[in-house]
N, C-alpha and C positions, 0 to 999 in steps of 0.2 A: 476694523479692517479684516476682510475676509481672507481666507486661505485659498490659493489656486487649487483647482480640482483637475486631476489628470484627465486627458481625453480618453474616452472609452466608446467605441462604436458597436455596442451590443443593444439590440432592441429591447426596450422596456427596463433596461438597467439605469437606475438613478443613483448618482453619487453625491454624497454630502460630506462636509467637514463638520465635526462636532466642536464644541467650545474648547476641547482640549487639543484640537488640531489633528485628530485621528480621522481617517477616511472611513466612511461607512458606505456599504453597497446594499441596494434594495432592488428587488424585482417588483415593478409596479405597473400593472396593466389594468386598464378600466374594466370594472366588473368582476375582477379577481382579487383574491386576498393578497395583501402585501407580504412579500417574503424576504427576510433578511438573508443576505448572501454572505459567505465567508470572505476573507480578503482576496483581493484580485490575484495576488501571487500565490495564494494557497493552492495546494494540489486538488483540493475538492471544489474549487470555484466553478469550473466549467460543468462538472457533474451536477452541482447544485443549480446552476443556471438552466441547464438542459431540463432538469426535473421540474423546475418552476415553469419553464416555457411549455412543457408538454402536460402540465396541469396537475402535478401531484398535490398542489396546495388545495385542490378542490376535491379531496378524497371522501368527504363525508356528504353523502347524498341525503335527500329528504328522508326523514324517519319512515314515512309510509312506503318508500320504495325498497326497503330491505326487511326481509323476514327475520323475526327474532331467533337468535341462537344459531344462525347459519354461519358458515365459515366466513362469508363476507361481513356479517355482523361482528364477528370476532376481530377481523382485521381492522374494521372501523374503530372499535373500542381500543385496540392495541395502538393504533396510530395517535390516539388522544392521551395515551398513558405516559408517565414518566419513563417507562421502559424504552419508548421509542423517541420521545422528545429530547432526551439527554444524549442521544447518539450524535456522532460527528455528521455534519452536513453531507460529506462525501459518502459516508456509510448509508445515510438515509436515502440518498439518490439511487445507490445500488439496490437497496431493499425495495424501494418504490417500483423500480422497473420489474422486479420479480412479482411483487404484490399485485401490480396492475395486470400481469399476465394471468395470475391465479384468479382474480376476480372476473376476468373474462372468460374463464373456463366454466364447464359445467359443475366442477367441484365446488365453486363459490356458493351454490345453493344448497350444499349438503349440511347435515346437522353436525356442528362442531363437537357437541358433548358426547356424541356416539361414534365419532370417527375411530376406525380400528387401523392396525398396521397395514392391512391389505389396501385400505383406502389411500394411505400415505404413499405406498409403493406405486399404485395406479397413477396418482397425481405426479409423482416425481417422473414416472416414465413418460407421461403426457408431454413433458417439455423436452424430449429427446434423450440422446445417449451421451451428450458431452458431459464428461466426468466433473468438470468445474461447476457447470450449471446445476447438475443433479445434486451435488454436495451442498451447494448454496441453498437450493430449494429445501432439501432435507433439514439443514441447520435452521432455516427460516421457519419451517413448519414446527420444528422443536421449540422455538421461542414462542410461537403462537400457542402451542399446546401447554407450555409451562405458564404462560399468561392465563389461559383458560382455567388452569388449576387455581391460580391466585385469585380468580373472581368467583370461584366456587361452581364452575360449570362442569368440572369433571375431577376425578381423583387420581387419574393416571396420565402418563405421557406415552402415547402409542408410537412415537418415533424412537423411543429408546429400544436398542437391540437391533434396529434395522441396519443391515450391512449392504452397502451398495457394491456392486461388482467392480473391482478395481481394474482399470485399463492401464497397461504398461505404457509408461511415458518416460522419455529421457529427461524431461524437466529442462530447466534453464541451464545452458551450457556454462560450465566453470572455466574461465580462461586458463590456458596452458601457459607455462613459462616462455614457450616459443612465441605464442601470440602477444604476450606482454612485451617481449623483447622487440617484436616486429613494430608494435605501436610506438615504442620508445625510439626506435631507429628513425621513425617518420617525423615524430615531434620532439624536438631537442629540449633540453633543460632550459627553463626559463619562459617557455611558451605556455599559453593558457590551456591548450589540449593536454600538455604534460601535467600541468597542476591538477586539471580535472581528473586525469588518471590516478594520480597519487592520492588525492583527497578520498577517492572511493577504495583504492587498494590498500591504503595504510590506515584507514578508519573502519572499513568493513561496514559502511553505512548505506542506507538506501539513498537513491537519487533525490527523493523528496527532502532528505536531510542534508545532503551534500550542497544543494543549491542555496540553502540558507546559511551556510557557514561563512563567517567573515572574521576580520580582525578582533572584533569585540568578543568573540568566543574564545580567544587564547588568553590564558593566564598562567604564569609560573611554569611554562613548559608543557602545559596540558591544554586540551581542547575540551570545552564544556558544551554539551548540547542536550536538548530534549527531543526525543524522537517524535515526529509528527504523528505517526500511525499508532504507536503504543503508549505515548506520553512518558516513556522510560527516560530518566535523566542519567546521563553518562559523563564521566570525566576520563578522557582518553590521553595517555601519554603521546607526545608527538614524535614519530619516528624520524630519525636523522634525514632520510631521503625526502620525506614530506617537508621537514623543516627547511631544507635547502631550496625547495621550490617556493615555499611561502616567502622566504627571504628575498627571492627575486621578484615577487609580485609588486607591481607599481600601480595598482588600481587606487581609486579614490572613493569607491562605493562602499556600501555596507556589507556587501558579500564579495567573496573572492571571484565568483563566476557571475558575469553579467551579460545580458543580451545586448544587441546593437543599439537598443533604446537606452542603454545605460542603467536598465532596471534588472533586478534579479531574475533569473530564468524561473519559469514554472517547471515543475517536474517533467511534464510532457514536452515542453519546449526544449528543455536540456536533452531529453532522450533523442529528439530528432537531430540536434546539433552534433551530439556525441556520436551517433551513428554516421553522420557525414565525416567526422574525423576518423572513424574506424575504416570507412570506405577509402578514404585518402590514403591510409596505410596498407590498403589492399588486404584487409582482414575479411575472413568469412562472415556472412550475415548472422551467423550464430552468436557472435561477440556482442554482448549487450552490457549496459551499465550494471544490471543486477548480477550478471555473470562475474563481475569484479568483486562483488560482495562475497560470492561463493568462493572465489579465488583467494580472497583474504582469509576466510575460514579455513580453507584447504591448507594454506601456508602455515597458519597457526598450528593446525593439527600435525603437519609434518615437522614442525619444530618442537613437538613433544607437548604441546598444550593439551589440557584436559578439556572435556566438554564445558565445564564450569568456567574455566578461564576464557574459552572461546566466546561463550555467552556474555562474559563480562565486557568484551569488546563489542560484539555485534548487537547486544541488547535482546537477543532471542529469549522469549519467555519460557519455551519448552526445551529442555535439554535433548529430547528426541529429534528436534530439528537440526541439532548440531552434531549429534552422536555419530552420524554415518561419516563425518569427516575424520573423527578420531579413529573410527573402526577402519576406514580405508587406510589411514597412515600406519596404524598398527600392523595391518596385513602386509603392507608394502615393506616395512622394516623387518617383520618375520621372514618374509620371502627372501630379502637381501641377506639376512643372517644365515638362512638355510643354504643358499647358494655358496656363501663364503665358507660354510663348513665342508661342502663338496670339494671346493678347491683345495682345502687343507687336508682332505682325507686321502688324496691321490698319493 
């Protein structure tokens, strides 16, 4: 007896159930290489599908079409190497969009073994001044140059030491206590929007991890998870406020947060729904799910937690990413102490 296959209306996507009952997704188009896709509810599904649809599986042209030891030749070799094939599908999709742009540029025909720092800078500037794109191109070129070293094409990495001009950016807004209170006033205890708020605020996790949290992840008063982005495994004590909301949950699914189809949200689908809840609370557009991750780190810092302690909750790999929270909290405390001394000196 076969297993029922969930409906999916995406062109060229084929769905199968293996003998263990696990659903498998493949991109299969006549004349193109079959591409295995991640799980439908995984954050990287749409990126992987888009990449397959736009042709990244056909990255290797005929040998006669590519000159030896050009940048394009290096890219093709890297795409076939374990350095690339072991990456997450979502990461591959991001890289492929950038690599395809590089291959369409004049730089693709340049000699990879003799590239210098000035050539890297020209290549990066070719793609505009957007800081995120520039940094991604530079990091990607660094990986290509390191791969070039591993196959004996060159002995150095010309990307080392290149510093891109930093553009001032406010970054993602960290929710204020007033904004959190405004959201709580709109969505009462026991509601799904309130549960969603607390799952982010009291775990400090990304939305891609929050949408996968469910009853099976709770054991002995703690919540266990493996971060999708970094694969970091965490065991988090459940705060009393979050526990109160979980105790009121009456769902029957595998995750606390479910779409109208009774399936878990995708990370992007949840983002859109959560933004709608924020608008209903009349919050400014700057309030986002990731801003609650930052607010969680801010609260921990203001409570006196060290960068190491904050990282133990949020799962950050680099302490530098959380150090500014503790620094800001220390500055605020010193300022308050300074003002109190003024009051006592009069």
